[in-house]
All heavy atoms as TSV, in Angstrom:
chain	resi	resn	atom	element	x	y	z
A	1	MET	N	N	226.814	99.831	102.512
A	1	MET	CA	C	226.446	99.529	101.079
A	1	MET	C	C	227.398	98.467	100.530
A	1	MET	O	O	226.867	97.528	99.866
A	1	MET	CB	C	226.509	100.767	100.278
A	1	MET	CG	C	225.916	100.600	98.898
A	1	MET	SD	S	224.246	100.212	99.002
A	1	MET	CE	C	223.659	100.567	97.451
A	2	LEU	N	N	228.651	98.481	100.843
A	2	LEU	CA	C	229.518	97.463	100.383
A	2	LEU	C	C	229.271	96.119	100.891
A	2	LEU	O	O	229.356	95.117	100.202
A	2	LEU	CB	C	230.984	97.903	100.757
A	2	LEU	CG	C	232.114	96.979	100.335
A	2	LEU	CD1	C	232.110	96.878	98.753
A	2	LEU	CD2	C	233.389	97.430	100.832
A	3	SER	N	N	228.738	96.071	102.120
A	3	SER	CA	C	228.364	94.785	102.723
A	3	SER	C	C	227.309	94.156	101.957
A	3	SER	O	O	227.225	92.884	101.750
A	3	SER	CB	C	227.982	94.969	104.161
A	3	SER	OG	O	229.031	95.417	104.901
A	4	ILE	N	N	226.331	94.929	101.546
A	4	ILE	CA	C	225.152	94.378	100.783
A	4	ILE	C	C	225.645	93.782	99.467
A	4	ILE	O	O	225.292	92.697	99.104
A	4	ILE	CB	C	224.172	95.549	100.489
A	4	ILE	CG1	C	223.544	96.005	101.825
A	4	ILE	CG2	C	223.026	94.994	99.522
A	4	ILE	CD1	C	222.756	97.296	101.649
A	5	LEU	N	N	226.480	94.553	98.776
A	5	LEU	CA	C	226.996	94.026	97.493
A	5	LEU	C	C	227.869	92.773	97.672
A	5	LEU	O	O	227.755	91.835	96.905
A	5	LEU	CB	C	227.796	95.115	96.764
A	5	LEU	CG	C	226.979	96.317	96.337
A	5	LEU	CD1	C	227.952	97.444	95.832
A	5	LEU	CD2	C	225.974	95.996	95.373
A	6	LEU	N	N	228.680	92.750	98.663
A	6	LEU	CA	C	229.491	91.540	98.967
A	6	LEU	C	C	228.610	90.377	99.339
A	6	LEU	O	O	228.868	89.284	98.823
A	6	LEU	CB	C	230.448	91.769	100.121
A	6	LEU	CG	C	231.675	92.593	99.744
A	6	LEU	CD1	C	232.461	92.909	101.098
A	6	LEU	CD2	C	232.619	91.821	98.840
A	7	ALA	N	N	227.615	90.569	100.142
A	7	ALA	CA	C	226.770	89.468	100.529
A	7	ALA	C	C	225.985	88.883	99.306
A	7	ALA	O	O	225.957	87.641	99.154
A	7	ALA	CB	C	225.737	89.954	101.575
A	8	LEU	N	N	225.557	89.727	98.455
A	8	LEU	CA	C	224.847	89.226	97.303
A	8	LEU	C	C	225.749	88.709	96.224
A	8	LEU	O	O	225.406	87.743	95.491
A	8	LEU	CB	C	223.962	90.319	96.683
A	8	LEU	CG	C	222.888	90.823	97.641
A	8	LEU	CD1	C	222.177	92.057	96.994
A	8	LEU	CD2	C	221.952	89.776	98.018
A	9	THR	N	N	226.980	89.220	96.131
A	9	THR	CA	C	227.975	88.823	95.058
A	9	THR	C	C	228.498	87.460	95.461
A	9	THR	O	O	228.719	86.560	94.579
A	9	THR	CB	C	229.039	89.805	94.884
A	9	THR	OG1	O	228.419	91.039	94.533
A	9	THR	CG2	C	229.981	89.386	93.847
A	10	LEU	N	N	228.872	87.301	96.656
A	10	LEU	CA	C	229.519	86.096	97.132
A	10	LEU	C	C	228.611	84.896	97.509
A	10	LEU	O	O	229.059	83.823	97.759
A	10	LEU	CB	C	230.480	86.441	98.326
A	10	LEU	CG	C	231.559	87.390	98.003
A	10	LEU	CD1	C	232.315	87.686	99.264
A	10	LEU	CD2	C	232.514	86.880	96.881
A	11	ALA	N	N	227.372	85.098	97.408
A	11	ALA	CA	C	226.399	84.050	97.708
A	11	ALA	C	C	226.415	83.027	96.608
A	11	ALA	O	O	226.735	83.367	95.432
A	11	ALA	CB	C	225.013	84.654	97.893
A	12	HIS	N	N	226.049	81.823	96.940
A	12	HIS	CA	C	226.053	80.772	95.903
A	12	HIS	C	C	224.799	80.928	95.002
A	12	HIS	O	O	223.680	80.913	95.475
A	12	HIS	CB	C	225.979	79.400	96.636
A	12	HIS	CG	C	225.842	78.314	95.696
A	12	HIS	ND1	N	226.747	77.901	94.808
A	12	HIS	CD2	C	224.789	77.381	95.494
A	12	HIS	CE1	C	226.326	76.857	94.109
A	12	HIS	NE2	N	225.114	76.549	94.579
A	13	HIS	N	N	225.077	80.993	93.745
A	13	HIS	CA	C	223.959	81.227	92.829
A	13	HIS	C	C	223.704	79.881	91.979
A	13	HIS	O	O	224.615	79.253	91.647
A	13	HIS	CB	C	224.241	82.296	91.793
A	13	HIS	CG	C	224.202	83.699	92.430
A	13	HIS	ND1	N	223.044	84.442	92.489
A	13	HIS	CD2	C	225.194	84.388	92.956
A	13	HIS	CE1	C	223.430	85.605	93.135
A	13	HIS	NE2	N	224.696	85.600	93.349
A	14	ASN	N	N	222.451	79.584	91.798
A	14	ASN	CA	C	222.028	78.435	91.025
A	14	ASN	C	C	221.883	79.000	89.576
A	14	ASN	O	O	221.140	79.849	89.310
A	14	ASN	CB	C	220.792	77.858	91.526
A	14	ASN	CG	C	220.325	76.613	90.750
A	14	ASN	OD1	O	220.892	76.285	89.722
A	14	ASN	ND2	N	219.431	75.910	91.337
A	15	ASP	N	N	222.546	78.407	88.635
A	15	ASP	CA	C	222.570	78.949	87.252
A	15	ASP	C	C	221.211	78.789	86.625
A	15	ASP	O	O	220.794	79.546	85.705
A	15	ASP	CB	C	223.654	78.246	86.364
A	15	ASP	CG	C	225.012	78.587	86.766
A	15	ASP	OD1	O	225.150	79.713	87.276
A	15	ASP	OD2	O	225.903	77.815	86.559
A	16	ALA	N	N	220.427	77.789	86.981
A	16	ALA	CA	C	219.079	77.551	86.391
A	16	ALA	C	C	218.132	78.652	86.798
A	16	ALA	O	O	217.287	79.002	86.048
A	16	ALA	CB	C	218.635	76.217	86.820
A	17	ASN	N	N	218.188	79.123	87.982
A	17	ASN	CA	C	217.187	80.137	88.454
A	17	ASN	C	C	217.978	81.168	89.400
A	17	ASN	O	O	218.422	80.829	90.451
A	17	ASN	CB	C	216.125	79.423	89.328
A	17	ASN	CG	C	215.098	80.391	89.757
A	17	ASN	OD1	O	215.225	81.580	89.549
A	17	ASN	ND2	N	214.002	79.914	90.272
A	18	PRO	N	N	218.222	82.348	88.857
A	18	PRO	CA	C	219.007	83.351	89.543
A	18	PRO	C	C	218.357	83.866	90.908
A	18	PRO	O	O	218.952	84.434	91.654
A	18	PRO	CB	C	219.150	84.499	88.582
A	18	PRO	CG	C	217.931	84.384	87.684
A	18	PRO	CD	C	217.684	82.897	87.552
A	19	TYR	N	N	217.033	83.458	91.099
A	19	TYR	CA	C	216.312	83.946	92.266
A	19	TYR	C	C	216.401	82.839	93.397
A	19	TYR	O	O	216.021	83.129	94.463
A	19	TYR	CB	C	214.936	84.268	91.978
A	19	TYR	CG	C	214.791	85.448	90.999
A	19	TYR	CD1	C	214.441	85.196	89.683
A	19	TYR	CD2	C	215.034	86.676	91.354
A	19	TYR	CE1	C	214.365	86.111	88.767
A	19	TYR	CE2	C	214.996	87.752	90.430
A	19	TYR	CZ	C	214.700	87.477	89.133
A	19	TYR	OH	O	214.664	88.457	88.164
A	20	ASP	N	N	216.858	81.674	93.065
A	20	ASP	CA	C	216.952	80.596	93.948
A	20	ASP	C	C	218.379	80.320	94.361
A	20	ASP	O	O	219.005	79.460	93.876
A	20	ASP	CB	C	216.319	79.255	93.341
A	20	ASP	CG	C	216.309	78.168	94.337
A	20	ASP	OD1	O	216.208	78.413	95.566
A	20	ASP	OD2	O	216.393	76.976	93.849
A	21	TRP	N	N	218.883	81.179	95.310
A	21	TRP	CA	C	220.223	81.007	95.742
A	21	TRP	C	C	220.257	80.840	97.240
A	21	TRP	O	O	219.363	81.222	97.953
A	21	TRP	CB	C	221.142	82.171	95.304
A	21	TRP	CG	C	220.645	83.582	95.728
A	21	TRP	CD1	C	219.723	84.328	95.151
A	21	TRP	CD2	C	221.022	84.213	97.009
A	21	TRP	NE1	N	219.599	85.459	95.851
A	21	TRP	CE2	C	220.362	85.468	97.014
A	21	TRP	CE3	C	221.877	83.962	97.987
A	21	TRP	CZ2	C	220.506	86.413	97.986
A	21	TRP	CZ3	C	222.108	84.811	99.021
A	21	TRP	CH2	C	221.425	86.037	99.027
A	22	HIS	N	N	221.379	80.283	97.696
A	22	HIS	CA	C	221.537	80.044	99.115
A	22	HIS	C	C	222.992	80.459	99.521
A	22	HIS	O	O	223.879	80.604	98.703
A	22	HIS	CB	C	221.340	78.519	99.433
A	22	HIS	CG	C	219.925	78.062	99.127
A	22	HIS	ND1	N	218.861	78.378	99.822
A	22	HIS	CD2	C	219.462	77.386	98.020
A	22	HIS	CE1	C	217.803	77.842	99.274
A	22	HIS	NE2	N	218.151	77.300	98.205
A	23	MET	N	N	223.168	80.596	100.822
A	23	MET	CA	C	224.502	80.830	101.329
A	23	MET	C	C	224.768	79.955	102.553
A	23	MET	O	O	223.841	79.570	103.220
A	23	MET	CB	C	224.692	82.358	101.674
A	23	MET	CG	C	223.840	82.923	102.754
A	23	MET	SD	S	223.854	84.746	102.921
A	23	MET	CE	C	225.530	85.174	102.706
A	24	SER	N	N	226.042	79.745	102.786
A	24	SER	CA	C	226.355	78.869	103.972
A	24	SER	C	C	226.145	79.543	105.235
A	24	SER	O	O	226.112	80.809	105.252
A	24	SER	CB	C	227.819	78.385	103.816
A	24	SER	OG	O	228.695	79.493	103.984
A	25	CYS	N	N	225.988	78.799	106.254
A	25	CYS	CA	C	225.882	79.431	107.675
A	25	CYS	C	C	227.071	80.265	107.986
A	25	CYS	O	O	226.948	81.357	108.432
A	25	CYS	CB	C	225.714	78.326	108.634
A	25	CYS	SG	S	225.492	78.943	110.314
A	26	GLU	N	N	228.311	79.770	107.656
A	26	GLU	CA	C	229.494	80.549	108.037
A	26	GLU	C	C	229.519	81.846	107.237
A	26	GLU	O	O	229.857	82.914	107.807
A	26	GLU	CB	C	230.752	79.715	107.617
A	26	GLU	CG	C	231.997	80.414	107.897
A	26	GLU	CD	C	233.229	79.627	107.557
A	26	GLU	OE1	O	233.167	78.533	107.080
A	26	GLU	OE2	O	234.357	80.187	107.838
A	27	ARG	N	N	229.182	81.836	105.950
A	27	ARG	CA	C	229.127	83.066	105.163
A	27	ARG	C	C	228.093	84.061	105.674
A	27	ARG	O	O	228.276	85.248	105.790
A	27	ARG	CB	C	228.880	82.776	103.717
A	27	ARG	CG	C	228.979	83.961	102.864
A	27	ARG	CD	C	229.098	83.700	101.437
A	27	ARG	NE	N	230.459	83.277	101.190
A	27	ARG	CZ	C	230.722	82.471	100.065
A	27	ARG	NH1	N	229.911	82.143	99.189
A	27	ARG	NH2	N	232.015	82.142	99.928
A	28	PHE	N	N	226.934	83.515	106.048
A	28	PHE	CA	C	225.880	84.295	106.709
A	28	PHE	C	C	226.337	85.009	108.009
A	28	PHE	O	O	226.210	86.206	108.149
A	28	PHE	CB	C	224.606	83.555	106.918
A	28	PHE	CG	C	223.692	84.249	107.836
A	28	PHE	CD1	C	222.973	85.308	107.415
A	28	PHE	CD2	C	223.613	83.889	109.182
A	28	PHE	CE1	C	222.077	86.027	108.254
A	28	PHE	CE2	C	222.762	84.594	110.022
A	28	PHE	CZ	C	221.956	85.652	109.548
A	29	LEU	N	N	226.967	84.231	108.797
A	29	LEU	CA	C	227.480	84.831	110.081
A	29	LEU	C	C	228.518	85.871	109.809
A	29	LEU	O	O	228.480	86.990	110.509
A	29	LEU	CB	C	228.029	83.703	110.979
A	29	LEU	CG	C	227.003	82.708	111.494
A	29	LEU	CD1	C	227.698	81.523	112.202
A	29	LEU	CD2	C	225.997	83.323	112.361
A	30	GLN	N	N	229.387	85.638	108.844
A	30	GLN	CA	C	230.401	86.643	108.523
A	30	GLN	C	C	229.759	87.919	107.963
A	30	GLN	O	O	230.056	89.037	108.379
A	30	GLN	CB	C	231.378	86.097	107.528
A	30	GLN	CG	C	232.487	87.095	107.095
A	30	GLN	CD	C	233.354	86.473	105.994
A	30	GLN	OE1	O	233.185	85.451	105.515
A	30	GLN	NE2	N	234.485	87.217	105.703
A	31	ARG	N	N	228.824	87.815	107.064
A	31	ARG	CA	C	228.123	88.929	106.527
A	31	ARG	C	C	227.304	89.702	107.508
A	31	ARG	O	O	227.255	90.904	107.482
A	31	ARG	CB	C	227.261	88.538	105.313
A	31	ARG	CG	C	228.054	87.808	104.167
A	31	ARG	CD	C	228.958	88.872	103.564
A	31	ARG	NE	N	229.827	88.175	102.600
A	31	ARG	CZ	C	231.190	88.116	102.578
A	31	ARG	NH1	N	231.867	88.772	103.538
A	31	ARG	NH2	N	231.821	87.449	101.675
A	32	SER	N	N	226.703	88.993	108.409
A	32	SER	CA	C	225.840	89.638	109.402
A	32	SER	C	C	226.714	90.503	110.348
A	32	SER	O	O	226.252	91.606	110.691
A	32	SER	CB	C	225.014	88.699	110.213
A	32	SER	OG	O	225.830	87.831	110.989
A	33	VAL	N	N	227.931	90.089	110.665
A	33	VAL	CA	C	228.853	90.837	111.532
A	33	VAL	C	C	229.145	92.135	110.674
A	33	VAL	O	O	229.233	93.224	111.244
A	33	VAL	CB	C	230.025	90.076	111.884
A	33	VAL	CG1	C	231.109	91.002	112.482
A	33	VAL	CG2	C	229.727	89.016	112.912
A	34	GLU	N	N	229.546	91.983	109.414
A	34	GLU	CA	C	229.950	93.087	108.589
A	34	GLU	C	C	228.853	94.125	108.439
A	34	GLU	O	O	229.057	95.339	108.433
A	34	GLU	CB	C	230.334	92.666	107.236
A	34	GLU	CG	C	231.684	91.799	107.222
A	34	GLU	CD	C	232.101	91.296	105.904
A	34	GLU	OE1	O	231.312	91.522	104.896
A	34	GLU	OE2	O	233.018	90.546	105.775
A	35	ILE	N	N	227.575	93.644	108.332
A	35	ILE	CA	C	226.423	94.530	108.134
A	35	ILE	C	C	226.209	95.274	109.452
A	35	ILE	O	O	225.949	96.461	109.407
A	35	ILE	CB	C	225.156	93.708	107.810
A	35	ILE	CG1	C	225.308	93.176	106.369
A	35	ILE	CG2	C	223.912	94.499	107.935
A	35	ILE	CD1	C	224.331	92.100	106.008
A	36	GLN	N	N	226.339	94.625	110.598
A	36	GLN	CA	C	226.101	95.262	111.833
A	36	GLN	C	C	227.207	96.365	112.109
A	36	GLN	O	O	226.866	97.397	112.862
A	36	GLN	CB	C	226.213	94.242	112.980
A	36	GLN	CG	C	224.984	93.274	113.077
A	36	GLN	CD	C	225.183	92.137	114.046
A	36	GLN	OE1	O	225.699	92.355	115.117
A	36	GLN	NE2	N	224.766	90.975	113.670
A	37	MET	N	N	228.380	96.247	111.530
A	37	MET	CA	C	229.400	97.208	111.711
A	37	MET	C	C	229.354	98.334	110.684
A	37	MET	O	O	230.042	99.309	110.810
A	37	MET	CB	C	230.741	96.532	111.654
A	37	MET	CG	C	230.927	95.617	112.851
A	37	MET	SD	S	232.462	94.563	112.762
A	37	MET	CE	C	233.694	95.780	112.514
A	38	ASP	N	N	228.532	98.220	109.711
A	38	ASP	CA	C	228.464	99.178	108.588
A	38	ASP	C	C	227.801	100.429	109.108
A	38	ASP	O	O	226.583	100.476	109.458
A	38	ASP	CB	C	227.681	98.613	107.477
A	38	ASP	CG	C	227.763	99.453	106.175
A	38	ASP	OD1	O	227.950	100.665	106.305
A	38	ASP	OD2	O	227.639	98.855	105.134
A	39	LEU	N	N	228.555	101.529	109.129
A	39	LEU	CA	C	228.085	102.836	109.548
A	39	LEU	C	C	227.140	103.558	108.617
A	39	LEU	O	O	226.501	104.483	108.966
A	39	LEU	CB	C	229.282	103.709	109.959
A	39	LEU	CG	C	230.133	103.237	111.033
A	39	LEU	CD1	C	231.423	104.138	111.256
A	39	LEU	CD2	C	229.492	102.984	112.314
A	40	ASN	N	N	227.019	103.036	107.347
A	40	ASN	CA	C	226.279	103.690	106.360
A	40	ASN	C	C	224.869	103.196	106.299
A	40	ASN	O	O	224.030	103.707	105.555
A	40	ASN	CB	C	226.869	103.496	104.963
A	40	ASN	CG	C	228.304	104.097	104.801
A	40	ASN	OD1	O	228.441	105.212	105.271
A	40	ASN	ND2	N	229.210	103.376	104.296
A	41	LEU	N	N	224.572	102.172	107.087
A	41	LEU	CA	C	223.220	101.674	107.213
A	41	LEU	C	C	222.530	102.024	108.491
A	41	LEU	O	O	223.229	101.889	109.573
A	41	LEU	CB	C	223.171	100.084	107.002
A	41	LEU	CG	C	223.726	99.552	105.660
A	41	LEU	CD1	C	223.874	98.062	105.785
A	41	LEU	CD2	C	222.742	99.927	104.627
A	42	ASP	N	N	221.217	102.349	108.431
A	42	ASP	CA	C	220.531	102.611	109.709
A	42	ASP	C	C	220.143	101.347	110.296
A	42	ASP	O	O	220.261	100.203	109.680
A	42	ASP	CB	C	219.325	103.551	109.482
A	42	ASP	CG	C	218.335	102.897	108.503
A	42	ASP	OD1	O	217.684	101.866	108.908
A	42	ASP	OD2	O	218.193	103.429	107.374
A	43	ARG	N	N	219.692	101.377	111.578
A	43	ARG	CA	C	219.297	100.171	112.341
A	43	ARG	C	C	218.324	99.229	111.585
A	43	ARG	O	O	218.435	98.073	111.555
A	43	ARG	CB	C	218.850	100.552	113.634
A	43	ARG	CG	C	218.625	99.351	114.640
A	43	ARG	CD	C	218.100	99.910	115.901
A	43	ARG	NE	N	218.614	99.091	116.952
A	43	ARG	CZ	C	218.378	99.370	118.233
A	43	ARG	NH1	N	217.856	100.433	118.661
A	43	ARG	NH2	N	218.910	98.555	119.163
A	44	GLN	N	N	217.243	99.857	111.084
A	44	GLN	CA	C	216.167	99.101	110.423
A	44	GLN	C	C	216.708	98.461	109.156
A	44	GLN	O	O	216.302	97.266	108.885
A	44	GLN	CB	C	214.973	100.006	110.117
A	44	GLN	CG	C	213.809	99.281	109.615
A	44	GLN	CD	C	213.229	98.283	110.625
A	44	GLN	OE1	O	213.076	98.622	111.788
A	44	GLN	NE2	N	212.908	97.073	110.130
A	45	SER	N	N	217.489	99.162	108.400
A	45	SER	CA	C	218.076	98.526	107.163
A	45	SER	C	C	218.927	97.327	107.473
A	45	SER	O	O	218.895	96.354	106.804
A	45	SER	CB	C	218.929	99.553	106.404
A	45	SER	OG	O	218.086	100.594	105.996
A	46	LYS	N	N	219.696	97.439	108.542
A	46	LYS	CA	C	220.578	96.238	108.980
A	46	LYS	C	C	219.743	95.121	109.411
A	46	LYS	O	O	220.013	94.027	108.975
A	46	LYS	CB	C	221.412	96.726	110.221
A	46	LYS	CG	C	222.522	97.753	109.859
A	46	LYS	CD	C	223.259	98.150	111.068
A	46	LYS	CE	C	224.307	99.200	110.776
A	46	LYS	NZ	N	225.073	99.532	111.890
A	47	TYR	N	N	218.638	95.431	110.177
A	47	TYR	CA	C	217.732	94.319	110.537
A	47	TYR	C	C	217.105	93.683	109.363
A	47	TYR	O	O	217.034	92.421	109.315
A	47	TYR	CB	C	216.681	94.936	111.523
A	47	TYR	CG	C	215.638	93.959	111.950
A	47	TYR	CD1	C	215.958	93.097	113.071
A	47	TYR	CD2	C	214.373	93.918	111.467
A	47	TYR	CE1	C	214.999	92.163	113.555
A	47	TYR	CE2	C	213.488	92.994	111.898
A	47	TYR	CZ	C	213.848	92.165	112.910
A	47	TYR	OH	O	212.838	91.286	113.352
A	48	ASN	N	N	216.624	94.430	108.420
A	48	ASN	CA	C	215.966	93.783	107.342
A	48	ASN	C	C	216.926	93.092	106.420
A	48	ASN	O	O	216.593	91.982	105.973
A	48	ASN	CB	C	215.393	94.969	106.461
A	48	ASN	CG	C	214.178	95.631	107.023
A	48	ASN	OD1	O	213.536	95.086	108.010
A	48	ASN	ND2	N	213.867	96.844	106.615
A	49	LEU	N	N	218.139	93.515	106.212
A	49	LEU	CA	C	219.124	92.835	105.315
A	49	LEU	C	C	219.507	91.534	106.069
A	49	LEU	O	O	219.579	90.581	105.277
A	49	LEU	CB	C	220.313	93.789	105.093
A	49	LEU	CG	C	221.418	93.238	104.222
A	49	LEU	CD1	C	220.867	92.755	102.875
A	49	LEU	CD2	C	222.506	94.229	104.040
A	50	ILE	N	N	219.765	91.555	107.348
A	50	ILE	CA	C	220.203	90.393	108.003
A	50	ILE	C	C	219.057	89.309	107.942
A	50	ILE	O	O	219.290	88.128	107.716
A	50	ILE	CB	C	220.662	90.715	109.441
A	50	ILE	CG1	C	221.975	91.422	109.356
A	50	ILE	CG2	C	220.773	89.354	110.278
A	50	ILE	CD1	C	222.439	92.024	110.675
A	51	GLY	N	N	217.822	89.753	108.170
A	51	GLY	CA	C	216.663	88.910	108.015
A	51	GLY	C	C	216.566	88.240	106.692
A	51	GLY	O	O	216.278	87.022	106.535
A	52	TYR	N	N	216.744	89.047	105.634
A	52	TYR	CA	C	216.654	88.527	104.296
A	52	TYR	C	C	217.716	87.490	104.035
A	52	TYR	O	O	217.511	86.440	103.536
A	52	TYR	CB	C	216.749	89.624	103.296
A	52	TYR	CG	C	216.834	89.195	101.889
A	52	TYR	CD1	C	215.773	88.621	101.246
A	52	TYR	CD2	C	218.052	89.239	101.166
A	52	TYR	CE1	C	215.911	88.142	99.928
A	52	TYR	CE2	C	218.102	88.724	99.903
A	52	TYR	CZ	C	217.048	88.198	99.249
A	52	TYR	OH	O	217.115	87.750	97.965
A	53	LEU	N	N	219.020	87.808	104.442
A	53	LEU	CA	C	220.089	86.861	104.222
A	53	LEU	C	C	219.869	85.600	105.085
A	53	LEU	O	O	220.276	84.552	104.619
A	53	LEU	CB	C	221.421	87.515	104.589
A	53	LEU	CG	C	221.821	88.660	103.609
A	53	LEU	CD1	C	223.172	89.218	104.082
A	53	LEU	CD2	C	221.968	88.184	102.145
A	54	ARG	N	N	219.292	85.734	106.231
A	54	ARG	CA	C	219.033	84.557	106.999
A	54	ARG	C	C	218.068	83.618	106.348
A	54	ARG	O	O	218.190	82.423	106.418
A	54	ARG	CB	C	218.453	84.967	108.436
A	54	ARG	CG	C	218.253	83.745	109.331
A	54	ARG	CD	C	217.635	84.170	110.686
A	54	ARG	NE	N	218.238	85.288	111.291
A	54	ARG	CZ	C	219.218	85.228	112.167
A	54	ARG	NH1	N	219.659	84.052	112.551
A	54	ARG	NH2	N	219.694	86.338	112.708
A	55	SER	N	N	217.132	84.140	105.624
A	55	SER	CA	C	216.168	83.342	104.860
A	55	SER	C	C	216.848	82.578	103.680
A	55	SER	O	O	216.314	81.637	103.132
A	55	SER	CB	C	215.069	84.200	104.287
A	55	SER	OG	O	215.505	85.010	103.159
A	56	LYS	N	N	218.072	83.018	103.305
A	56	LYS	CA	C	218.791	82.322	102.255
A	56	LYS	C	C	219.777	81.288	102.653
A	56	LYS	O	O	220.527	80.675	101.955
A	56	LYS	CB	C	219.578	83.332	101.441
A	56	LYS	CG	C	218.634	84.383	100.708
A	56	LYS	CD	C	217.857	83.629	99.708
A	56	LYS	CE	C	216.930	84.495	98.918
A	56	LYS	NZ	N	216.116	83.759	97.938
A	57	VAL	N	N	219.828	81.052	103.999
A	57	VAL	CA	C	220.679	80.034	104.592
A	57	VAL	C	C	220.059	78.621	104.472
A	57	VAL	O	O	218.860	78.597	104.953
A	57	VAL	CB	C	221.136	80.339	106.013
A	57	VAL	CG1	C	221.984	79.267	106.619
A	57	VAL	CG2	C	221.859	81.744	106.140
A	58	ALA	N	N	220.747	77.759	103.901
A	58	ALA	CA	C	220.205	76.363	103.792
A	58	ALA	C	C	220.361	75.686	105.152
A	58	ALA	O	O	221.434	75.525	105.658
A	58	ALA	CB	C	220.862	75.569	102.749
A	59	GLY	N	N	219.244	75.275	105.767
A	59	GLY	CA	C	219.390	74.545	106.981
A	59	GLY	C	C	219.382	75.430	108.132
A	59	GLY	O	O	219.199	76.706	108.102
A	60	LYS	N	N	219.637	74.911	109.405
A	60	LYS	CA	C	219.784	75.731	110.566
A	60	LYS	C	C	221.120	76.332	110.696
A	60	LYS	O	O	222.070	75.908	110.325
A	60	LYS	CB	C	219.491	74.834	111.811
A	60	LYS	CG	C	218.075	74.303	111.951
A	60	LYS	CD	C	217.859	73.504	113.141
A	60	LYS	CE	C	216.453	72.984	113.184
A	60	LYS	NZ	N	216.102	72.352	114.421
A	61	CYS	N	N	221.031	77.545	111.293
A	61	CYS	CA	C	222.381	78.257	111.469
A	61	CYS	C	C	222.282	78.908	112.847
A	61	CYS	O	O	221.639	79.901	113.087
A	61	CYS	CB	C	222.483	79.289	110.395
A	61	CYS	SG	S	223.985	80.262	110.449
A	62	LYS	N	N	223.101	78.370	113.699
A	62	LYS	CA	C	223.193	78.939	115.089
A	62	LYS	C	C	224.691	79.004	115.407
A	62	LYS	O	O	225.493	78.253	114.911
A	62	LYS	CB	C	222.557	77.974	116.104
A	62	LYS	CG	C	221.038	77.873	115.927
A	62	LYS	CD	C	220.482	77.039	117.069
A	62	LYS	CE	C	218.930	77.023	116.849
A	62	LYS	NZ	N	218.302	76.210	117.942
A	63	GLY	N	N	224.965	80.033	116.220
A	63	GLY	CA	C	226.381	80.251	116.533
A	63	GLY	C	C	226.852	81.589	116.283
A	63	GLY	O	O	226.065	82.475	115.863
A	64	ALA	N	N	228.102	81.799	116.461
A	64	ALA	CA	C	228.711	83.065	116.276
A	64	ALA	C	C	229.881	82.968	115.245
A	64	ALA	O	O	230.579	81.896	115.222
A	64	ALA	CB	C	229.231	83.657	117.586
A	65	TYR	N	N	230.090	83.944	114.487
A	65	TYR	CA	C	231.189	83.960	113.523
A	65	TYR	C	C	232.532	84.000	114.307
A	65	TYR	O	O	232.703	84.857	115.220
A	65	TYR	CB	C	231.093	85.114	112.509
A	65	TYR	CG	C	232.222	85.148	111.596
A	65	TYR	CD1	C	232.315	84.220	110.603
A	65	TYR	CD2	C	233.123	86.181	111.629
A	65	TYR	CE1	C	233.351	84.191	109.651
A	65	TYR	CE2	C	234.159	86.251	110.717
A	65	TYR	CZ	C	234.292	85.237	109.727
A	65	TYR	OH	O	235.268	85.321	108.868
A	66	THR	N	N	233.418	83.213	113.952
A	66	THR	CA	C	234.740	83.197	114.676
A	66	THR	C	C	235.847	83.354	113.598
A	66	THR	O	O	235.751	83.044	112.532
A	66	THR	CB	C	234.981	81.840	115.403
A	66	THR	OG1	O	234.937	80.803	114.452
A	66	THR	CG2	C	234.002	81.718	116.572
């Protein structure tokens, strides 16, 4: 649950439209690792959350968080 809040809180928000926000590839990769390690989320919730956050990444995002 904490991962979800962190991902949404630390994402870049556009002041003009609170629903139109993006996050960097690096931040997405970091959050996806945190979500995968979260024991409070079931597998499907993790998959859905990571998929949603991936849709908020501007541009292509390939690689692994280091």
